[in-house]
C-alpha positions in Angstrom: 0.0 0.0 0.0 1.3 3.5 -0.8 0.6 6.5 1.5 -2.6 7.4 -0.4 -4.1 4.0 0.1 -2.9 3.9 3.7 -4.5 7.3 4.3 -7.8 6.3 2.6 -7.9 3.1 4.8 -7.1 5.0 7.9 -9.8 7.6 7.2 -12.4 5.0 6.5 -11.7 3.0 9.6 -11.2 6.0 11.9 -14.7 7.3 11.0 -16.3 3.9 11.8 -14.3 3.6 15.1 -15.3 7.1 16.3 -18.9 6.9 15.0 -18.6 10.0 12.8 -20.2 10.5 9.4 -18.3 9.1 6.4 -15.5 11.4 5.2 -16.1 13.8 2.3 -13.5 13.6 -0.5 -11.9 16.9 -1.4 -9.2 17.9 -3.9 -6.6 18.0 -1.1 -7.8 14.9 0.7 -10.7 14.3 3.1 -12.9 16.2 5.5 -14.3 14.4 8.6 -17.1 16.1 10.7 -16.2 14.9 14.2 -18.7 17.1 16.0 -16.9 17.6 19.3 -16.6 21.0 21.0 -12.8 21.1 20.8 -12.7 19.0 17.6 -15.5 20.0 15.3 -13.9 18.7 12.1 -10.6 17.6 10.6 -9.0 17.8 7.2 -6.7 14.9 6.3 -4.1 15.6 3.6 -2.3 12.5 2.2 0.0 14.6 -0.1 0.4 18.0 1.6 2.4 20.9 0.3 2.8 24.6 1.2 0.0 25.7 -1.2 -2.7 23.2 0.0 -1.8 23.6 3.7 -1.5 27.4 3.4 -4.9 27.7 1.7 -6.7 25.6 4.3 -5.0 27.7 7.1 -6.4 30.8 5.4 -9.9 29.5 4.7 -10.6 27.6 8.0 -11.3 30.0 10.9 -13.4 27.8 13.2 -11.6 27.4 16.6 -10.2 23.9 17.3 -10.5 22.7 13.7 -7.7 20.2 12.9 -5.5 19.4 9.9 -4.0 15.9 9.9 -1.0 16.1 7.5 1.1 13.2 6.2 4.4 15.0 6.7 6.8 15.7 9.6 6.3 18.6 12.0 9.5 20.2 10.6 8.1 20.1 7.1 4.7 21.4 8.2 5.8 24.2 10.5 6.8 26.7 7.6 3.5 26.1 5.8 1.1 27.1 8.6 0.0 30.6 9.3 -0.8 32.7 12.4 -3.5 31.2 14.5 -2.4 27.6 13.9 -0.2 25.5 16.1 1.3 22.0 16.1 0.5 20.8 19.7 0.7 17.0 19.4 3.3 14.4 20.0 4.4 13.5 16.4 2.4 10.7 14.8 3.5 7.7 12.8 1.5 5.8 10.3 2.0 2.0 10.6 0.6 -1.1 8.9 0.7 -4.8 9.5 -0.4 -8.0 7.8 -3.0 -9.5 10.1 -3.0 -13.1 11.4 -6.3 -14.7 12.3 -4.6 -17.3 14.5 -2.5 -14.9 16.6 -5.1 -14.5 19.5 -3.3 -15.1 22.8 -4.8 -16.4 26.1 -5.9 -13.8 28.6 -3.2 -12.6 30.9 -3.0 -14.6 34.1 -5.2 -13.1 36.8 -7.0 -10.8 34.4 -10.3 -11.3 32.5 -10.8 -10.3 28.9 -13.9 -9.4 27.0 -14.4 -9.0 23.2 -17.5 -7.5 21.7 -18.6 -6.0 18.4 -21.0 -3.1 18.1 -21.7 -0.9 15.1 -18.9 -2.5 13.1 -16.3 -1.9 15.9 -14.5 -4.7 17.7 -13.7 -3.7 21.3 -11.4 -5.6 23.7 -11.3 -4.9 27.4 -9.0 -6.4 30.0 -10.2 -6.3 33.6 -8.0 -6.4 36.7 -8.8 -9.0 39.4 -10.8 -6.3 41.3 -12.9 -5.7 38.2 -11.5 -2.3 37.2 -10.5 -1.6 33.7 -6.8 -2.3 33.1 -6.5 -2.0 29.3 -8.6 -1.5 26.3 -8.6 -1.0 22.6 -10.7 -1.2 19.5 -10.4 -1.9 15.8 -12.7 -1.1 12.9 -12.6 -3.5 9.9 -13.7 -1.9 6.6 -13.2 -4.6 4.0 -9.6 -5.6 3.4 -8.2 -3.2 6.0 -8.9 -2.5 9.7 -7.9 0.5 11.8 -6.8 0.0 15.4 -7.7 2.9 17.6 -7.7 4.1 21.3 -5.3 1.5 22.6 -4.8 2.3 26.3 -3.3 0.7 29.4 -3.9 2.1 32.9 -0.6 3.3 34.4 -1.0 0.9 37.3 -1.0 -2.1 35.0 1.7 -1.2 32.5 4.7 -3.5 31.7 2.6 -6.6 32.2 2.0 -7.3 28.5 -1.6 -6.1 28.6 -1.2 -3.7 25.6 0.3 -6.5 23.5 -2.5 -8.8 24.5 -5.2 -6.3 23.5 -3.4 -5.7 20.2 -3.0 -9.4 19.3 -6.6 -10.0 20.2 -7.8 -7.1 18.1 -5.6 -8.1 15.2 -6.9 -11.7 15.2 -10.5 -10.6 15.5 -10.2 -8.2 12.6 -8.5 -10.9 10.4 -11.3 -13.3 11.2 -13.7 -10.6 10.1 -12.0 -10.6 6.7 -9.4 -7.8 7.0 -5.9 -8.6 5.7 -4.0 -5.4 6.6 -4.0 -3.4 9.8 -3.5 0.4 9.8 -3.0 2.7 12.8 -1.6 6.1 13.8 1.0 5.7 16.6 2.3 8.2 19.2 6.0 8.2 20.1 5.2 6.0 23.1 3.0 3.7 21.1 5.8 3.1 18.5 7.7 0.9 20.9 4.7 -1.4 21.5 3.6 -1.6 17.9 7.1 -2.1 16.6 7.5 -5.1 19.0 4.4 -6.6 17.5 5.7 -6.3 13.9 3.9 -3.2 12.8 5.8 -1.4 10.1 6.4 2.4 10.0 5.1 3.8 6.7 5.2 7.6 7.1 4.8 10.6 9.4 1.5 12.2 10.6 1.4 15.7 12.0 -1.6 17.3 13.7 -2.3 21.1 13.3 -5.0 22.9 15.3 -6.7 26.3 14.9 -6.3 28.0 18.3 -9.4 28.8 20.3 
């Protein structure tokens, strides 16, 4: 998959995962109406340049609107105009060939649940006291599936829970027919996903209109 195909797959799966309307295709990429007070919508640009980013910065005036740009922060910074900032930890697009047989046993002492609702597969790992220790979800959309919102409670980290969630999600998505996983990683997430054979495919930078 090239970066255009990866971006299209990520946009399709992200909208399903977050329950937003389907993305609208635009000349520069995609618009997603997120509908949150501090994230009303986002524009996703698979092939950004100074002209396309600069025009969106000039045209978009709504506070907390986002641009998601497939380029490094260093590349994007000279393109944005006053009123826009790059607040996020850098993002990293990653992909992986999914294996339907890779689902591990639940971690010892923990309970794991898997459920599917509105096209999203959700995995939760509960601690012995019943509290949520780790979670994540994945949205299959045909041949690809987007992993999203992978989280481990700080009190339960370094016990393999994040890896268990990911392996379970990957297998479930593969059993649902997806062949390739796609995700956007943070700097911290890169270590986990890299250890699980996810492959780095390109940068992703968030840019936000100040409130």
